[in-house]
C-alpha positions as CSV (number, residue, x, y, z in Angstrom):
1,M,7.9,1.7,-28.3
2,R,5.4,4.4,-27.2
3,V,3.4,3.8,-24.1
4,P,0.7,6.2,-22.9
5,F,0.6,6.6,-19.1
6,Y,-1.0,8.6,-16.3
7,K,0.9,9.7,-13.2
8,L,-1.1,9.9,-9.9
9,Q,-0.4,10.4,-6.3
10,A,-2.0,9.7,-2.9
11,L,-0.4,11.5,0.0
12,G,2.8,11.6,-1.9
13,N,2.8,7.9,-2.6
14,D,3.0,8.1,-6.5
15,F,2.2,5.6,-9.2
16,I,2.3,5.3,-13.0
17,V,-0.9,3.8,-14.4
18,V,-0.8,2.1,-17.8
19,A,-3.8,0.5,-19.6
20,R,-3.2,-3.2,-20.6
21,E,-4.1,-2.6,-24.2
22,H,-1.0,-0.3,-24.7
23,L,1.4,-3.1,-23.9
24,P,2.4,-6.2,-26.0
25,E,2.5,-8.3,-22.9
26,A,1.7,-7.7,-19.2
27,E,4.9,-9.3,-18.0
28,A,6.9,-6.6,-19.8
29,V,6.0,-4.2,-16.9
30,G,8.3,-6.2,-14.6
31,R,11.2,-5.5,-16.9
32,W,10.5,-1.8,-17.4
33,A,9.2,-0.8,-13.9
34,A,12.6,0.0,-12.5
35,R,13.4,2.3,-15.4
36,W,9.9,4.0,-15.5
37,C,10.1,4.6,-11.7
38,H,13.6,6.0,-11.7
39,R,13.4,9.5,-10.3
40,H,16.0,11.0,-12.6
41,C,16.1,8.8,-15.7
42,G,12.4,7.8,-15.9
43,I,9.0,9.1,-15.2
44,G,9.5,8.8,-11.4
45,A,7.2,6.8,-9.1
46,D,7.0,4.3,-6.2
47,G,5.3,1.8,-8.5
48,V,3.6,0.9,-11.8
49,I,-0.1,-0.1,-12.0
50,L,-1.4,-2.1,-15.0
51,V,-5.2,-2.0,-15.4
52,A,-7.5,-4.1,-17.6
53,P,-11.3,-4.3,-17.8
54,L,-13.0,-7.5,-16.8
55,S,-16.0,-9.1,-18.4
56,P,-19.5,-9.0,-16.7
57,G,-20.0,-11.8,-14.2
58,S,-16.3,-12.0,-13.2
59,G,-17.0,-10.5,-9.8
60,A,-15.1,-7.3,-10.4
61,D,-15.0,-4.5,-12.9
62,F,-11.2,-4.1,-13.4
63,E,-8.1,-6.1,-12.7
64,M,-5.1,-4.3,-11.1
65,R,-1.5,-5.6,-11.2
66,L,1.2,-3.7,-9.3
67,W,5.0,-3.6,-9.7
68,N,7.3,-2.0,-7.2
69,A,10.1,0.4,-8.1
70,D,12.6,-2.5,-8.1
71,G,10.6,-4.5,-10.6
72,T,9.1,-7.0,-8.2
73,E,5.3,-7.6,-8.3
74,A,3.3,-6.8,-5.2
75,E,-0.1,-8.0,-4.1
76,I,-1.8,-4.6,-3.4
77,S,-1.3,-1.0,-2.5
78,G,-4.0,0.8,-0.5
79,N,-2.9,4.2,-1.9
80,G,-2.3,2.7,-5.4
81,I,-5.8,1.3,-5.6
82,R,-7.3,4.7,-4.9
83,C,-5.0,6.2,-7.6
84,L,-6.4,3.6,-10.0
85,A,-10.0,4.4,-9.1
86,A,-9.2,8.1,-9.7
87,Y,-7.7,7.3,-13.1
88,L,-10.7,5.3,-14.1
89,L,-13.1,8.1,-13.3
90,F,-10.9,10.9,-14.6
91,T,-10.4,9.1,-18.0
92,H,-14.1,8.1,-18.1
93,R,-13.3,4.5,-18.3
94,W,-15.7,4.1,-15.4
95,Q,-18.6,6.4,-14.5
96,Q,-20.3,4.8,-11.6
97,P,-19.7,6.0,-8.0
98,S,-18.4,2.7,-6.9
99,V,-16.0,0.2,-8.5
100,R,-14.7,-3.3,-7.8
101,I,-11.1,-3.9,-8.5
102,R,-9.5,-7.4,-8.5
103,T,-6.0,-7.5,-7.0
104,K,-3.7,-10.4,-6.0
105,A,-5.0,-9.8,-2.5
106,G,-8.7,-10.2,-3.6
107,V,-11.4,-7.9,-4.8
108,K,-11.6,-4.5,-3.2
109,R,-14.5,-2.1,-3.5
110,L,-14.1,1.7,-3.6
111,E,-16.7,4.4,-3.3
112,R,-16.1,7.9,-4.5
113,I,-16.9,10.4,-1.7
114,R,-16.1,13.6,-3.6
115,Q,-14.3,14.9,-6.7
116,E,-12.9,18.4,-7.4
117,G,-11.4,18.4,-10.9
118,A,-8.4,15.9,-10.8
119,R,-8.6,15.5,-7.0
120,F,-10.7,12.6,-5.5
121,E,-11.5,11.1,-2.1
122,F,-12.5,7.5,-1.8
123,L,-13.7,5.0,0.8
124,T,-12.0,1.7,0.4
125,D,-13.0,-1.6,1.9
126,M,-9.6,-3.2,2.5
127,G,-11.0,-6.5,3.7
128,T,-10.0,-8.3,6.9
129,P,-6.5,-8.4,8.4
130,A,-4.7,-11.7,8.7
131,L,-3.1,-12.1,12.1
132,S,-1.6,-15.6,12.3
133,S,2.1,-16.1,11.7
134,E,1.2,-18.6,8.9
135,A,-1.0,-16.2,7.1
136,I,1.3,-13.2,7.2
137,P,3.5,-15.2,6.5
138,M,6.3,-15.6,9.1
139,A,8.6,-18.5,9.6
140,L,7.8,-19.1,13.3
141,E,7.9,-22.5,14.9
142,P,5.5,-23.2,16.4
143,A,3.0,-21.1,14.5
144,R,1.2,-18.3,16.5
145,P,-2.4,-17.1,16.2
146,H,-1.1,-13.5,16.7
147,V,2.4,-11.8,16.5
148,I,2.3,-9.1,19.2
149,G,5.4,-7.5,20.7
150,L,7.6,-10.3,19.5
151,P,11.3,-9.4,20.4
152,I,13.8,-9.8,17.5
153,R,17.4,-8.8,17.4
154,I,18.8,-6.3,14.9
155,G,22.5,-5.9,15.5
156,E,22.9,-5.1,19.2
157,R,19.3,-4.0,19.6
158,E,16.3,-6.0,20.6
159,I,13.1,-4.6,19.0
160,P,9.6,-5.7,19.7
161,I,7.5,-6.1,16.6
162,T,3.9,-6.7,15.8
163,A,2.9,-8.2,12.5
164,C,-0.1,-8.7,10.3
165,S,-1.1,-8.9,6.7
166,L,-3.5,-6.8,4.6
167,G,-2.9,-9.0,1.6
168,N,0.7,-8.1,1.9
169,P,3.0,-8.5,5.0
170,H,3.5,-5.7,7.5
171,C,5.9,-5.4,10.4
172,I,5.0,-2.6,12.9
173,V,7.5,-1.0,15.4
174,F,6.2,1.5,18.0
175,V,8.6,4.4,18.7
176,D,8.7,7.5,20.9
177,D,10.3,9.8,18.3
178,L,9.7,9.2,14.6
179,A,12.3,11.8,13.6
180,A,15.0,9.9,15.4
181,V,14.4,6.6,13.6
182,D,17.0,5.6,11.0
183,V,14.3,4.4,8.6
184,R,16.7,3.3,5.9
185,E,18.9,1.2,8.1
186,L,16.3,-0.3,10.3
187,G,13.6,-0.6,7.6
188,S,15.9,-2.4,5.2
189,A,17.1,-4.8,7.9
190,L,13.5,-5.7,9.0
191,E,12.3,-6.0,5.4
192,R,14.8,-8.8,4.8
193,Y,14.7,-10.3,8.3
194,P,14.8,-14.1,8.0
195,L,11.4,-14.5,9.8
196,F,9.7,-13.0,6.7
197,P,10.1,-15.4,3.8
198,E,8.4,-13.0,1.3
199,R,10.1,-10.0,2.9
200,T,7.9,-7.4,4.6
201,N,6.7,-3.8,4.6
202,V,7.7,-1.9,7.8
203,E,5.8,0.8,9.6
204,F,7.3,2.9,12.4
205,V,4.5,4.3,14.5
206,R,4.2,6.9,17.2
207,V,1.0,7.0,19.2
208,R,-0.1,10.6,19.6
209,D,-3.3,9.6,21.4
210,R,-5.8,6.8,21.1
211,R,-7.4,8.3,18.0
212,N,-4.2,9.7,16.3
213,L,-1.2,7.7,15.1
214,E,1.9,9.1,13.3
215,M,3.7,6.8,10.8
216,R,6.8,6.5,8.6
217,V,7.0,3.7,6.1
218,W,9.6,1.5,4.6
219,E,8.0,-0.2,1.7
220,R,9.1,-3.6,0.5
221,G,10.8,-3.3,-2.9
222,V,10.7,0.5,-2.9
223,G,12.3,2.0,0.2
224,E,11.0,4.8,2.3
225,T,7.7,6.2,0.9
226,L,5.7,9.2,2.0
227,A,2.6,7.1,2.8
228,S,1.0,3.7,2.6
229,G,-2.7,2.7,2.7
230,T,-2.2,-0.9,3.7
231,G,0.5,0.4,6.1
232,A,-1.9,2.8,7.8
233,S,-4.4,-0.1,8.1
234,A,-1.6,-2.3,9.6
235,A,-0.6,0.5,12.0
236,L,-4.1,0.8,13.4
237,V,-4.5,-3.0,13.7
238,A,-1.2,-3.3,15.6
239,A,-2.1,-0.4,17.8
240,V,-5.4,-2.0,18.7
241,L,-3.8,-5.4,19.4
242,N,-1.3,-3.7,21.7
243,G,-4.1,-1.8,23.5
244,L,-2.8,1.6,22.3
245,A,-5.6,2.9,20.1
246,E,-9.3,2.8,19.5
247,R,-10.6,0.8,16.5
248,E,-11.2,4.1,14.6
249,A,-8.4,6.6,14.2
250,W,-6.4,9.0,12.0
251,V,-3.1,7.8,10.7
252,H,-0.9,10.8,10.0
253,T,2.0,11.0,7.5
254,S,4.2,13.9,6.4
255,M,1.8,14.6,3.5
256,G,-1.6,14.2,5.3
257,A,-3.7,11.7,7.0
258,L,-5.9,8.6,6.3
259,H,-9.0,7.8,8.3
260,V,-8.9,4.1,9.2
261,Q,-11.7,2.0,10.9
262,W,-11.4,-1.6,12.0
263,R,-15.0,-2.6,12.3
264,P,-16.5,-5.2,14.7
265,D,-17.1,-7.4,11.7
266,D,-13.3,-7.4,11.1
267,Q,-13.5,-5.3,7.9
268,I,-11.1,-2.4,7.5
269,L,-12.3,0.8,5.9
270,V,-9.9,3.5,4.8
271,V,-10.9,7.0,3.6
272,G,-8.2,9.0,1.8
273,P,-7.4,11.1,-1.3
274,A,-5.9,10.5,-4.7
275,E,-5.0,13.0,-7.4
276,V,-4.2,12.9,-11.1
277,V,-0.9,14.8,-11.6
278,F,-0.1,14.5,-15.3
279,W,-0.2,12.2,-18.3
280,G,2.2,11.6,-21.2
281,E,3.9,9.0,-23.4
282,W,6.9,6.9,-22.7
283,V,9.1,6.9,-25.8
284,G,11.9,4.7,-24.7
285,E,12.8,1.4,-26.4
């Protein structure tokens, strides 16, 4: 079977985008995602995005479904949705400066700020963060309205965590030295910690100052990634809740930075890049 695809990246967080009309069934992506995302035997990516147009009056212009590199379906990706918007504009499937994309975490609106060839910058309205333990979700009894600095034990260590949801669960750990963190060991342990029934994404965050955060990410179903849009949003939310940052800041990763704002009306806005890298055709069975 031949499947046309586009490869895009946002701060090194990379995705394969496939149009729904090129597949016999949407659920097939779950079976093929791990192979497509394989760095040596496939196309190579952190995830696969399936896109389909929606009819007028549906409240959105396109539907986005996302599968992680391990084949599990995810609710949303902040970097992935910018990549999808870049794909839509680059391929002329959409030509307006703003687009509404339906995800499993709700409808998100993106505005194009600039374009230079295959490189784009977008403003994304990520919606409002969910802060209660029930909404994240976390298996805490009794339930809590916020999860801030909750101590949990990993092996011999007690680690304070802050948690929230941006349509997908996030666990944030503040550290003094990002380079010293064993992201694989600690990230995988926290991802599957029993308090998180749906597993969780994990962000390790160093506060440089009140308007600059540094972050490394362990992504649920993927492993360590170079960036995360929802992770950057969660990092700012957690820093504000802990009194460590202003409500508007830069979140830095090894590949660049996202500008994140948590507005007084509770909406989170993210400004960041996306780039078309290449396109081709999958010719596997």
